[in-house]
PQR file of N, CA, C, O and H, with PARSE charges and radii, in Angstrom:
ATOM      1  N   MET A   1      85.742  77.779  86.915 -0.4000 1.5000
ATOM      2  CA  MET A   1      87.064  78.356  86.685 -0.0000 2.0000
ATOM      3  C   MET A   1      87.201  79.592  87.579  0.5500 1.7000
ATOM      4  O   MET A   1      86.267  80.384  87.711 -0.5500 1.4000
ATOM      5  N   SER A   2      88.362  79.740  88.179 -0.4000 1.5000
ATOM      6  CA  SER A   2      88.582  80.852  89.104 -0.0000 2.0000
ATOM      7  C   SER A   2      89.045  82.105  88.364  0.5500 1.7000
ATOM      8  O   SER A   2      89.519  82.038  87.230 -0.5500 1.4000
ATOM      9  H   SER A   2      89.120  79.097  88.072  0.4000 1.0000
ATOM     10  N   SER A   3      88.898  83.235  89.026 -0.4000 1.5000
ATOM     11  CA  SER A   3      89.370  84.495  88.448 -0.0000 2.0000
ATOM     12  C   SER A   3      90.879  84.470  88.239  0.5500 1.7000
ATOM     13  O   SER A   3      91.382  85.025  87.262 -0.5500 1.4000
ATOM     14  H   SER A   3      88.513  83.289  89.947  0.4000 1.0000
ATOM     15  N   ALA A   4      91.602  83.827  89.155 -0.4000 1.5000
ATOM     16  CA  ALA A   4      93.065  83.734  89.020 -0.0000 2.0000
ATOM     17  C   ALA A   4      93.450  82.918  87.788  0.5500 1.7000
ATOM     18  O   ALA A   4      94.396  83.268  87.082 -0.5500 1.4000
ATOM     19  H   ALA A   4      91.193  83.376  89.949  0.4000 1.0000
ATOM     20  N   THR A   5      92.731  81.847  87.529 -0.4000 1.5000
ATOM     21  CA  THR A   5      93.007  81.016  86.353 -0.0000 2.0000
ATOM     22  C   THR A   5      92.773  81.795  85.066  0.5500 1.7000
ATOM     23  O   THR A   5      93.578  81.730  84.136 -0.5500 1.4000
ATOM     24  H   THR A   5      91.962  81.563  88.102  0.4000 1.0000
ATOM     25  N   ILE A   6      91.677  82.524  85.019 -0.4000 1.5000
ATOM     26  CA  ILE A   6      91.372  83.345  83.840 -0.0000 2.0000
ATOM     27  C   ILE A   6      92.457  84.396  83.639  0.5500 1.7000
ATOM     28  O   ILE A   6      92.961  84.573  82.530 -0.5500 1.4000
ATOM     29  H   ILE A   6      91.023  82.576  85.774  0.4000 1.0000
ATOM     30  N   ALA A   7      92.813  85.091  84.716 -0.4000 1.5000
ATOM     31  CA  ALA A   7      93.835  86.142  84.626 -0.0000 2.0000
ATOM     32  C   ALA A   7      95.176  85.569  84.181  0.5500 1.7000
ATOM     33  O   ALA A   7      95.844  86.146  83.323 -0.5500 1.4000
ATOM     34  H   ALA A   7      92.404  84.947  85.617  0.4000 1.0000
ATOM     35  N   GLU A   8      95.570  84.447  84.755 -0.4000 1.5000
ATOM     36  CA  GLU A   8      96.852  83.825  84.385 -0.0000 2.0000
ATOM     37  C   GLU A   8      96.875  83.444  82.905  0.5500 1.7000
ATOM     38  O   GLU A   8      97.882  83.654  82.228 -0.5500 1.4000
ATOM     39  H   GLU A   8      95.027  83.978  85.452  0.4000 1.0000
ATOM     40  N   ARG A   9      95.783  82.891  82.403 -0.4000 1.5000
ATOM     41  CA  ARG A   9      95.709  82.488  81.005 -0.0000 2.0000
ATOM     42  C   ARG A   9      95.865  83.694  80.078  0.5500 1.7000
ATOM     43  O   ARG A   9      96.612  83.642  79.100 -0.5500 1.4000
ATOM     44  H   ARG A   9      94.966  82.721  82.953  0.4000 1.0000
ATOM     45  N   HIS A  10      95.159  84.773  80.391 -0.4000 1.5000
ATOM     46  CA  HIS A  10      95.226  85.962  79.542 -0.0000 2.0000
ATOM     47  C   HIS A  10      96.568  86.682  79.671  0.5500 1.7000
ATOM     48  O   HIS A  10      97.081  87.225  78.692 -0.5500 1.4000
ATOM     49  H   HIS A  10      94.552  84.816  81.185  0.4000 1.0000
ATOM     50  N   PHE A  11      97.132  86.685  80.872 -0.4000 1.5000
ATOM     51  CA  PHE A  11      98.433  87.312  81.079 -0.0000 2.0000
ATOM     52  C   PHE A  11      99.513  86.579  80.294  0.5500 1.7000
ATOM     53  O   PHE A  11     100.355  87.205  79.651 -0.5500 1.4000
ATOM     54  H   PHE A  11      96.716  86.243  81.667  0.4000 1.0000
ATOM     55  N   LYS A  12      99.486  85.247  80.349 -0.4000 1.5000
ATOM     56  CA  LYS A  12     100.451  84.459  79.586 -0.0000 2.0000
ATOM     57  C   LYS A  12     100.287  84.713  78.095  0.5500 1.7000
ATOM     58  O   LYS A  12     101.278  84.835  77.375 -0.5500 1.4000
ATOM     59  H   LYS A  12      98.801  84.738  80.871  0.4000 1.0000
ATOM     60  N   ALA A  13      99.058  84.794  77.629 -0.4000 1.5000
ATOM     61  CA  ALA A  13      98.812  85.060  76.202 -0.0000 2.0000
ATOM     62  C   ALA A  13      99.347  86.439  75.820  0.5500 1.7000
ATOM     63  O   ALA A  13      99.923  86.605  74.745 -0.5500 1.4000
ATOM     64  H   ALA A  13      98.253  84.695  78.213  0.4000 1.0000
ATOM     65  N   ALA A  14      99.161  87.419  76.687 -0.4000 1.5000
ATOM     66  CA  ALA A  14      99.672  88.767  76.411 -0.0000 2.0000
ATOM     67  C   ALA A  14     101.196  88.767  76.374  0.5500 1.7000
ATOM     68  O   ALA A  14     101.794  89.405  75.508 -0.5500 1.4000
ATOM     69  H   ALA A  14      98.693  87.284  77.561  0.4000 1.0000
ATOM     70  N   LEU A  15     101.830  88.057  77.308 -0.4000 1.5000
ATOM     71  CA  LEU A  15     103.293  87.968  77.300 -0.0000 2.0000
ATOM     72  C   LEU A  15     103.798  87.266  76.044  0.5500 1.7000
ATOM     73  O   LEU A  15     104.786  87.689  75.445 -0.5500 1.4000
ATOM     74  H   LEU A  15     101.344  87.538  78.012  0.4000 1.0000
ATOM     75  N   ASP A  16     103.120  86.195  75.650 -0.4000 1.5000
ATOM     76  CA  ASP A  16     103.504  85.480  74.433 -0.0000 2.0000
ATOM     77  C   ASP A  16     103.385  86.385  73.212  0.5500 1.7000
ATOM     78  O   ASP A  16     104.278  86.408  72.365 -0.5500 1.4000
ATOM     79  H   ASP A  16     102.317  85.851  76.136  0.4000 1.0000
ATOM     80  N   GLU A  17     102.287  87.129  73.119 -0.4000 1.5000
ATOM     81  CA  GLU A  17     102.093  88.042  71.986 -0.0000 2.0000
ATOM     82  C   GLU A  17     103.132  89.150  72.006  0.5500 1.7000
ATOM     83  O   GLU A  17     103.666  89.510  70.958 -0.5500 1.4000
ATOM     84  H   GLU A  17     101.562  87.110  73.807  0.4000 1.0000
ATOM     85  N   ALA A  18     103.429  89.695  73.176 -0.4000 1.5000
ATOM     86  CA  ALA A  18     104.443  90.745  73.287 -0.0000 2.0000
ATOM     87  C   ALA A  18     105.790  90.220  72.817  0.5500 1.7000
ATOM     88  O   ALA A  18     106.519  90.912  72.106 -0.5500 1.4000
ATOM     89  H   ALA A  18     102.995  89.402  74.028  0.4000 1.0000
ATOM     90  N   ASN A  19     106.120  89.002  73.214 -0.4000 1.5000
ATOM     91  CA  ASN A  19     107.376  88.393  72.797 -0.0000 2.0000
ATOM     92  C   ASN A  19     107.426  88.236  71.272  0.5500 1.7000
ATOM     93  O   ASN A  19     108.438  88.547  70.645 -0.5500 1.4000
ATOM     94  H   ASN A  19     105.528  88.440  73.792  0.4000 1.0000
ATOM     95  N   THR A  20     106.343  87.759  70.692 -0.4000 1.5000
ATOM     96  CA  THR A  20     106.261  87.574  69.244 -0.0000 2.0000
ATOM     97  C   THR A  20     106.416  88.902  68.506  0.5500 1.7000
ATOM     98  O   THR A  20     107.050  88.968  67.453 -0.5500 1.4000
ATOM     99  H   THR A  20     105.520  87.507  71.202  0.4000 1.0000
ATOM    100  N   GLU A  21     105.824  89.964  69.075 -0.4000 1.5000
ATOM    101  CA  GLU A  21     105.840  91.275  68.433 -0.0000 2.0000
ATOM    102  C   GLU A  21     107.061  92.116  68.796  0.5500 1.7000
ATOM    103  O   GLU A  21     107.234  93.223  68.285 -0.5500 1.4000
ATOM    104  H   GLU A  21     105.309  89.910  69.931  0.4000 1.0000
ATOM    105  N   GLY A  22     107.898  91.593  69.670 -0.4000 1.5000
ATOM    106  CA  GLY A  22     109.087  92.334  70.072 -0.0000 2.0000
ATOM    107  C   GLY A  22     108.804  93.475  71.034  0.5500 1.7000
ATOM    108  O   GLY A  22     109.553  94.451  71.095 -0.5500 1.4000
ATOM    109  H   GLY A  22     107.758  90.694  70.085  0.4000 1.0000
ATOM    110  N   VAL A  23     107.723  93.346  71.783 -0.4000 1.5000
ATOM    111  CA  VAL A  23     107.349  94.363  72.760 -0.0000 2.0000
ATOM    112  C   VAL A  23     107.991  94.018  74.100  0.5500 1.7000
ATOM    113  O   VAL A  23     107.954  92.868  74.537 -0.5500 1.4000
ATOM    114  H   VAL A  23     107.115  92.554  71.734  0.4000 1.0000
ATOM    115  N   ASP A  24     108.583  95.028  74.750 -0.4000 1.5000
ATOM    116  CA  ASP A  24     109.227  94.843  76.042 -0.0000 2.0000
ATOM    117  C   ASP A  24     108.209  94.371  77.082  0.5500 1.7000
ATOM    118  O   ASP A  24     107.166  95.003  77.247 -0.5500 1.4000
ATOM    119  H   ASP A  24     108.613  95.962  74.395  0.4000 1.0000
ATOM    120  N   PRO A  25     108.493  93.271  77.787 -0.5600 1.5000
ATOM    121  CA  PRO A  25     107.540  92.769  78.781  0.2800 2.0000
ATOM    122  C   PRO A  25     107.250  93.774  79.894  0.5500 1.7000
ATOM    123  O   PRO A  25     106.135  93.806  80.415 -0.5500 1.4000
ATOM    124  N   ASP A  26     108.236  94.594  80.268 -0.4000 1.5000
ATOM    125  CA  ASP A  26     107.981  95.616  81.294 -0.0000 2.0000
ATOM    126  C   ASP A  26     106.979  96.647  80.793  0.5500 1.7000
ATOM    127  O   ASP A  26     106.120  97.098  81.551 -0.5500 1.4000
ATOM    128  H   ASP A  26     109.141  94.568  79.845  0.4000 1.0000
ATOM    129  N   ALA A  27     107.082  97.022  79.523 -0.4000 1.5000
ATOM    130  CA  ALA A  27     106.133  97.975  78.946 -0.0000 2.0000
ATOM    131  C   ALA A  27     104.731  97.371  78.937  0.5500 1.7000
ATOM    132  O   ALA A  27     103.750  98.055  79.231 -0.5500 1.4000
ATOM    133  H   ALA A  27     107.780  96.656  78.908  0.4000 1.0000
ATOM    134  N   LEU A  28     104.644  96.100  78.601 -0.4000 1.5000
ATOM    135  CA  LEU A  28     103.345  95.424  78.616 -0.0000 2.0000
ATOM    136  C   LEU A  28     102.764  95.428  80.026  0.5500 1.7000
ATOM    137  O   LEU A  28     101.587  95.737  80.211 -0.5500 1.4000
ATOM    138  H   LEU A  28     105.440  95.544  78.363  0.4000 1.0000
ATOM    139  N   CYS A  29     103.577  95.090  81.014 -0.4000 1.5000
ATOM    140  CA  CYS A  29     103.102  95.060  82.400 -0.0000 2.0000
ATOM    141  C   CYS A  29     102.641  96.439  82.861  0.5500 1.7000
ATOM    142  O   CYS A  29     101.623  96.553  83.544 -0.5500 1.4000
ATOM    143  H   CYS A  29     104.534  94.839  80.863  0.4000 1.0000
ATOM    144  N   ARG A  30     103.378  97.487  82.496 -0.4000 1.5000
ATOM    145  CA  ARG A  30     102.951  98.846  82.859 -0.0000 2.0000
ATOM    146  C   ARG A  30     101.605  99.166  82.221  0.5500 1.7000
ATOM    147  O   ARG A  30     100.735  99.760  82.858 -0.5500 1.4000
ATOM    148  H   ARG A  30     104.205  97.395  81.941  0.4000 1.0000
ATOM    149  N   SER A  31     101.436  98.773  80.968 -0.4000 1.5000
ATOM    150  CA  SER A  31     100.166  99.025  80.284 -0.0000 2.0000
ATOM    151  C   SER A  31      99.023  98.268  80.951  0.5500 1.7000
ATOM    152  O   SER A  31      97.943  98.822  81.160 -0.5500 1.4000
ATOM    153  H   SER A  31     102.142  98.290  80.450  0.4000 1.0000
ATOM    154  N   LEU A  32      99.261  97.004  81.283 -0.4000 1.5000
ATOM    155  CA  LEU A  32      98.233  96.215  81.943 -0.0000 2.0000
ATOM    156  C   LEU A  32      97.907  96.772  83.324  0.5500 1.7000
ATOM    157  O   LEU A  32      96.743  96.818  83.722 -0.5500 1.4000
ATOM    158  H   LEU A  32     100.138  96.554  81.114  0.4000 1.0000
ATOM    159  N   LEU A  33      98.937  97.194  84.053 -0.4000 1.5000
ATOM    160  CA  LEU A  33      98.708  97.779  85.370 -0.0000 2.0000
ATOM    161  C   LEU A  33      97.850  99.043  85.255  0.5500 1.7000
ATOM    162  O   LEU A  33      96.958  99.272  86.072 -0.5500 1.4000
ATOM    163  H   LEU A  33      99.883  97.156  83.730  0.4000 1.0000
ATOM    164  N   GLY A  34      98.125  99.851  84.242 -0.4000 1.5000
ATOM    165  CA  GLY A  34      97.314 101.044  84.017 -0.0000 2.0000
ATOM    166  C   GLY A  34      95.865 100.696  83.727  0.5500 1.7000
ATOM    167  O   GLY A  34      94.953 101.377  84.197 -0.5500 1.4000
ATOM    168  H   GLY A  34      98.849  99.665  83.578  0.4000 1.0000
ATOM    169  N   LEU A  35      95.650  99.640  82.956 -0.4000 1.5000
ATOM    170  CA  LEU A  35      94.281  99.199  82.672 -0.0000 2.0000
ATOM    171  C   LEU A  35      93.581  98.718  83.938  0.5500 1.7000
ATOM    172  O   LEU A  35      92.402  99.002  84.151 -0.5500 1.4000
ATOM    173  H   LEU A  35      96.391  99.087  82.575  0.4000 1.0000
ATOM    174  N   VAL A  36      94.309  97.994  84.767 -0.4000 1.5000
ATOM    175  CA  VAL A  36      93.737  97.504  86.031 -0.0000 2.0000
ATOM    176  C   VAL A  36      93.360  98.676  86.928  0.5500 1.7000
ATOM    177  O   VAL A  36      92.269  98.700  87.497 -0.5500 1.4000
ATOM    178  H   VAL A  36      95.267  97.763  84.593  0.4000 1.0000
ATOM    179  N   VAL A  37      94.256  99.642  87.054 -0.4000 1.5000
ATOM    180  CA  VAL A  37      93.970 100.808  87.901 -0.0000 2.0000
ATOM    181  C   VAL A  37      92.750 101.555  87.367  0.5500 1.7000
ATOM    182  O   VAL A  37      91.874 101.937  88.143 -0.5500 1.4000
ATOM    183  H   VAL A  37      95.142  99.623  86.591  0.4000 1.0000
ATOM    184  N   ASN A  38      92.681 101.767  86.053 -0.4000 1.5000
ATOM    185  CA  ASN A  38      91.516 102.453  85.479 -0.0000 2.0000
ATOM    186  C   ASN A  38      90.230 101.687  85.747  0.5500 1.7000
ATOM    187  O   ASN A  38      89.194 102.292  86.022 -0.5500 1.4000
ATOM    188  H   ASN A  38      93.392 101.456  85.423  0.4000 1.0000
ATOM    189  N   GLN A  39      90.285 100.363  85.669 -0.4000 1.5000
ATOM    190  CA  GLN A  39      89.083  99.565  85.959 -0.0000 2.0000
ATOM    191  C   GLN A  39      88.703  99.682  87.427  0.5500 1.7000
ATOM    192  O   GLN A  39      87.526  99.847  87.749 -0.5500 1.4000
ATOM    193  H   GLN A  39      91.127  99.872  85.446  0.4000 1.0000
ATOM    194  N   TYR A  40      89.686  99.599  88.323 -0.4000 1.5000
ATOM    195  CA  TYR A  40      89.413  99.776  89.750 -0.0000 2.0000
ATOM    196  C   TYR A  40      88.721 101.111  90.007  0.5500 1.7000
ATOM    197  O   TYR A  40      87.773 101.181  90.789 -0.5500 1.4000
ATOM    198  H   TYR A  40      90.642  99.466  88.061  0.4000 1.0000
ATOM    199  N   LEU A  41      89.191 102.163  89.353 -0.4000 1.5000
ATOM    200  CA  LEU A  41      88.651 103.495  89.602 -0.0000 2.0000
ATOM    201  C   LEU A  41      87.205 103.655  89.141  0.5500 1.7000
ATOM    202  O   LEU A  41      86.551 104.643  89.476 -0.5500 1.4000
ATOM    203  H   LEU A  41      89.961 102.106  88.717  0.4000 1.0000
ATOM    204  N   GLN A  42      86.706 102.687  88.376 -0.4000 1.5000
ATOM    205  CA  GLN A  42      85.307 102.724  87.968 -0.0000 2.0000
ATOM    206  C   GLN A  42      84.371 102.434  89.133  0.5500 1.7000
ATOM    207  O   GLN A  42      83.208 102.839  89.121 -0.5500 1.4000
ATOM    208  H   GLN A  42      87.237 101.884  88.105  0.4000 1.0000
ATOM    209  N   SER A  43      84.887 101.724  90.146 -0.4000 1.5000
ATOM    210  CA  SER A  43      84.008 101.327  91.246 -0.0000 2.0000
ATOM    211  C   SER A  43      84.614 101.536  92.636  0.5500 1.7000
ATOM    212  O   SER A  43      83.975 101.243  93.646 -0.5500 1.4000
ATOM    213  H   SER A  43      85.831 101.395  90.156  0.4000 1.0000
ATOM    214  N   ARG A  44      85.844 102.042  92.683 -0.4000 1.5000
ATOM    215  CA  ARG A  44      86.516 102.219  93.962 -0.0000 2.0000
ATOM    216  C   ARG A  44      87.068 103.634  94.061  0.5500 1.7000
ATOM    217  O   ARG A  44      87.311 104.288  93.046 -0.5500 1.4000
ATOM    218  H   ARG A  44      86.364 102.280  91.863  0.4000 1.0000
ATOM    219  N   SER A  45      87.263 104.097  95.277 -0.4000 1.5000
ATOM    220  CA  SER A  45      87.818 105.434  95.475 -0.0000 2.0000
ATOM    221  C   SER A  45      89.318 105.431  95.185  0.5500 1.7000
ATOM    222  O   SER A  45      89.969 104.386  95.194 -0.5500 1.4000
ATOM    223  H   SER A  45      87.065 103.566  96.101  0.4000 1.0000
ATOM    224  N   VAL A  46      89.846 106.618  94.929 -0.4000 1.5000
ATOM    225  CA  VAL A  46      91.280 106.758  94.694 -0.0000 2.0000
ATOM    226  C   VAL A  46      92.054 106.248  95.904  0.5500 1.7000
ATOM    227  O   VAL A  46      93.039 105.525  95.751 -0.5500 1.4000
ATOM    228  H   VAL A  46      89.318 107.467  94.921  0.4000 1.0000
ATOM    229  N   ALA A  47      91.623 106.616  97.090 -0.4000 1.5000
ATOM    230  CA  ALA A  47      92.313 106.176  98.314 -0.0000 2.0000
ATOM    231  C   ALA A  47      92.294 104.654  98.439  0.5500 1.7000
ATOM    232  O   ALA A  47      93.282 104.059  98.870 -0.5500 1.4000
ATOM    233  H   ALA A  47      90.823 107.203  97.214  0.4000 1.0000
ATOM    234  N   ASP A  48      91.198 104.028  98.072 -0.4000 1.5000
ATOM    235  CA  ASP A  48      91.101 102.573  98.150 -0.0000 2.0000
ATOM    236  C   ASP A  48      92.047 101.913  97.148  0.5500 1.7000
ATOM    237  O   ASP A  48      92.702 100.925  97.478 -0.5500 1.4000
ATOM    238  H   ASP A  48      90.396 104.512  97.722  0.4000 1.0000
ATOM    239  N   VAL A  49      92.124 102.443  95.939 -0.4000 1.5000
ATOM    240  CA  VAL A  49      93.040 101.900  94.928 -0.0000 2.0000
ATOM    241  C   VAL A  49      94.483 102.093  95.377  0.5500 1.7000
ATOM    242  O   VAL A  49      95.307 101.190  95.232 -0.5500 1.4000
ATOM    243  H   VAL A  49      91.591 103.246  95.671  0.4000 1.0000
ATOM    244  N   GLN A  50      94.787 103.258  95.917 -0.4000 1.5000
ATOM    245  CA  GLN A  50      96.139 103.502  96.418 -0.0000 2.0000
ATOM    246  C   GLN A  50      96.484 102.528  97.533  0.5500 1.7000
ATOM    247  O   GLN A  50      97.604 102.021  97.593 -0.5500 1.4000
ATOM    248  H   GLN A  50      94.118 103.992  96.035  0.4000 1.0000
ATOM    249  N   SER A  51      95.535 102.267  98.409 -0.4000 1.5000
ATOM    250  CA  SER A  51      95.755 101.322  99.504 -0.0000 2.0000
ATOM    251  C   SER A  51      96.021  99.919  98.962  0.5500 1.7000
ATOM    252  O   SER A  51      96.914  99.224  99.447 -0.5500 1.4000
ATOM    253  H   SER A  51      94.625 102.679  98.360  0.4000 1.0000
ATOM    254  N   GLU A  52      95.261  99.507  97.970 -0.4000 1.5000
ATOM    255  CA  GLU A  52      95.450  98.193  97.342 -0.0000 2.0000
ATOM    256  C   GLU A  52      96.843  98.079  96.733  0.5500 1.7000
ATOM    257  O   GLU A  52      97.535  97.081  96.933 -0.5500 1.4000
ATOM    258  H   GLU A  52      94.536 100.071  97.575  0.4000 1.0000
ATOM    259  N   LEU A  53      97.250  99.107  95.990 -0.4000 1.5000
ATOM    260  CA  LEU A  53      98.560  99.098  95.338 -0.0000 2.0000
ATOM    261  C   LEU A  53      99.689  99.149  96.363  0.5500 1.7000
ATOM    262  O   LEU A  53     100.711  98.482  96.207 -0.5500 1.4000
ATOM    263  H   LEU A  53      96.688  99.918  95.828  0.4000 1.0000
ATOM    264  N   ARG A  54      99.496  99.942  97.409 -0.4000 1.5000
ATOM    265  CA  ARG A  54     100.504 100.039  98.467 -0.0000 2.0000
ATOM    266  C   ARG A  54     100.685  98.682  99.150  0.5500 1.7000
ATOM    267  O   ARG A  54     101.813  98.255  99.398 -0.5500 1.4000
ATOM    268  H   ARG A  54      98.665 100.484  97.536  0.4000 1.0000
ATOM    269  N   PHE A  55      99.578  98.007  99.454 -0.4000 1.5000
ATOM    270  CA  PHE A  55      99.663  96.685 100.082 -0.0000 2.0000
ATOM    271  C   PHE A  55     100.444  95.721  99.188  0.5500 1.7000
ATOM    272  O   PHE A  55     101.315  94.997  99.671 -0.5500 1.4000
ATOM    273  H   PHE A  55      98.662  98.353  99.253  0.4000 1.0000
ATOM    274  N   LEU A  56     100.138  95.709  97.892 -0.4000 1.5000
ATOM    275  CA  LEU A  56     100.848  94.823  96.966 -0.0000 2.0000
ATOM    276  C   LEU A  56     102.331  95.169  96.898  0.5500 1.7000
ATOM    277  O   LEU A  56     103.180  94.278  96.888 -0.5500 1.4000
ATOM    278  H   LEU A  56      99.431  96.297  97.500  0.4000 1.0000
ATOM    279  N   ALA A  57     102.642  96.462  96.850 -0.4000 1.5000
ATOM    280  CA  ALA A  57     104.040  96.890  96.759 -0.0000 2.0000
ATOM    281  C   ALA A  57     104.820  96.529  98.021  0.5500 1.7000
ATOM    282  O   ALA A  57     105.976  96.113  97.949 -0.5500 1.4000
ATOM    283  H   ALA A  57     101.953  97.186  96.858  0.4000 1.0000
ATOM    284  N   GLU A  58     104.183  96.691  99.164 -0.4000 1.5000
ATOM    285  CA  GLU A  58     104.874  96.421 100.425 -0.0000 2.0000
ATOM    286  C   GLU A  58     105.010  94.930 100.710  0.5500 1.7000
ATOM    287  O   GLU A  58     105.789  94.537 101.579 -0.5500 1.4000
ATOM    288  H   GLU A  58     103.244  97.029  99.222  0.4000 1.0000
ATOM    289  N   ASN A  59     104.269  94.103  99.996 -0.4000 1.5000
ATOM    290  CA  ASN A  59     104.276  92.662 100.267 -0.0000 2.0000
ATOM    291  C   ASN A  59     104.636  91.836  99.039  0.5500 1.7000
ATOM    292  O   ASN A  59     104.202  90.691  98.913 -0.5500 1.4000
ATOM    293  H   ASN A  59     103.637  94.422  99.290  0.4000 1.0000
ATOM    294  N   CYS A  60     105.420  92.405  98.139 -0.4000 1.5000
ATOM    295  CA  CYS A  60     105.718  91.688  96.899 -0.0000 2.0000
ATOM    296  C   CYS A  60     106.979  90.829  96.975  0.5500 1.7000
ATOM    297  O   CYS A  60     107.257  90.083  96.035 -0.5500 1.4000
ATOM    298  H   CYS A  60     105.772  93.335  98.241  0.4000 1.0000
ATOM    299  N   ASP A  61     107.742  90.907  98.051 -0.4000 1.5000
ATOM    300  CA  ASP A  61     108.954  90.097  98.185 -0.0000 2.0000
ATOM    301  C   ASP A  61     108.561  88.665  98.525  0.5500 1.7000
ATOM    302  O   ASP A  61     108.059  88.411  99.620 -0.5500 1.4000
ATOM    303  H   ASP A  61     107.516  91.512  98.814  0.4000 1.0000
ATOM    304  N   PRO A  62     108.782  87.715  97.596 -0.5600 1.5000
ATOM    305  CA  PRO A  62     108.358  86.335  97.858  0.2800 2.0000
ATOM    306  C   PRO A  62     109.154  85.651  98.970  0.5500 1.7000
ATOM    307  O   PRO A  62     108.746  84.600  99.465 -0.5500 1.4000
ATOM    308  N   ASP A  63     110.285  86.239  99.365 -0.4000 1.5000
ATOM    309  CA  ASP A  63     111.114  85.641 100.414 -0.0000 2.0000
ATOM    310  C   ASP A  63     110.809  86.180 101.806  0.5500 1.7000
ATOM    311  O   ASP A  63     111.436  85.776 102.785 -0.5500 1.4000
ATOM    312  H   ASP A  63     110.616  87.093  98.963  0.4000 1.0000
ATOM    313  N   THR A  64     109.848  87.090 101.893 -0.4000 1.5000
ATOM    314  CA  THR A  64     109.500  87.685 103.173 -0.0000 2.0000
ATOM    315  C   THR A  64     108.130  87.195 103.610  0.5500 1.7000
ATOM    316  O   THR A  64     107.169  87.255 102.842 -0.5500 1.4000
ATOM    317  H   THR A  64     109.338  87.419 101.098  0.4000 1.0000
ATOM    318  N   ASP A  65     108.039  86.713 104.842 -0.4000 1.5000
ATOM    319  CA  ASP A  65     106.758  86.275 105.380 -0.0000 2.0000
ATOM    320  C   ASP A  65     105.899  87.484 105.725  0.5500 1.7000
ATOM    321  O   ASP A  65     106.416  88.542 106.081 -0.5500 1.4000
ATOM    322  H   ASP A  65     108.819  86.664 105.465  0.4000 1.0000
ATOM    323  N   PHE A  66     104.597  87.320 105.618 -0.4000 1.5000
ATOM    324  CA  PHE A  66     103.682  88.357 106.086 -0.0000 2.0000
ATOM    325  C   PHE A  66     103.782  88.434 107.596  0.5500 1.7000
ATOM    326  O   PHE A  66     104.093  87.438 108.249 -0.5500 1.4000
ATOM    327  H   PHE A  66     104.177  86.460 105.328  0.4000 1.0000
ATOM    328  N   ALA A  67     103.523  89.605 108.157 -0.4000 1.5000
ATOM    329  CA  ALA A  67     103.621  89.797 109.604 -0.0000 2.0000
ATOM    330  C   ALA A  67     102.689  88.866 110.364  0.5500 1.7000
ATOM    331  O   ALA A  67     102.990  88.481 111.493 -0.5500 1.4000
ATOM    332  H   ALA A  67     103.271  90.414 107.626  0.4000 1.0000
ATOM    333  N   PHE A  68     101.566  88.500 109.764 -0.4000 1.5000
ATOM    334  CA  PHE A  68     100.593  87.673 110.461 -0.0000 2.0000
ATOM    335  C   PHE A  68     100.851  86.173 110.292  0.5500 1.7000
ATOM    336  O   PHE A  68     100.091  85.360 110.820 -0.5500 1.4000
ATOM    337  H   PHE A  68     101.322  88.813 108.846  0.4000 1.0000
ATOM    338  N   MET A  69     101.911  85.789 109.563 -0.4000 1.5000
ATOM    339  CA  MET A  69     102.223  84.371 109.357 -0.0000 2.0000
ATOM    340  C   MET A  69     102.974  83.819 110.572  0.5500 1.7000
ATOM    341  O   MET A  69     103.765  84.514 111.211 -0.5500 1.4000
ATOM    342  H   MET A  69     102.528  86.449 109.134  0.4000 1.0000
ATOM    343  N   ARG A  70     102.707  82.582 110.858 -0.4000 1.5000
ATOM    344  CA  ARG A  70     103.406  81.913 111.953 -0.0000 2.0000
ATOM    345  C   ARG A  70     104.508  81.030 111.379  0.5500 1.7000
ATOM    346  O   ARG A  70     104.388  80.526 110.262 -0.5500 1.4000
ATOM    347  H   ARG A  70     102.065  82.017 110.340  0.4000 1.0000
ATOM    348  N   PRO A  71     105.586  80.844 112.146 -0.5600 1.5000
ATOM    349  CA  PRO A  71     106.680  79.990 111.658  0.2800 2.0000
ATOM    350  C   PRO A  71     106.275  78.530 111.555  0.5500 1.7000
ATOM    351  O   PRO A  71     107.085  77.691 111.161 -0.5500 1.4000
TER
END
């Protein structure tokens, strides 16, 4: 089983539980993101975590090709 499969399963379960409990999905995502950042900081530098987050933020548009992609 891949890490992505595990993450997707747990993320869906968290969203389902949030929905059942009436918790805003954006609030849940912010909480999960905070947990991820805290875990990253256990083994990575602040600059490295910032770089990771910046890359994700700059490349999150699903309609935009990456600069290194070919047509």
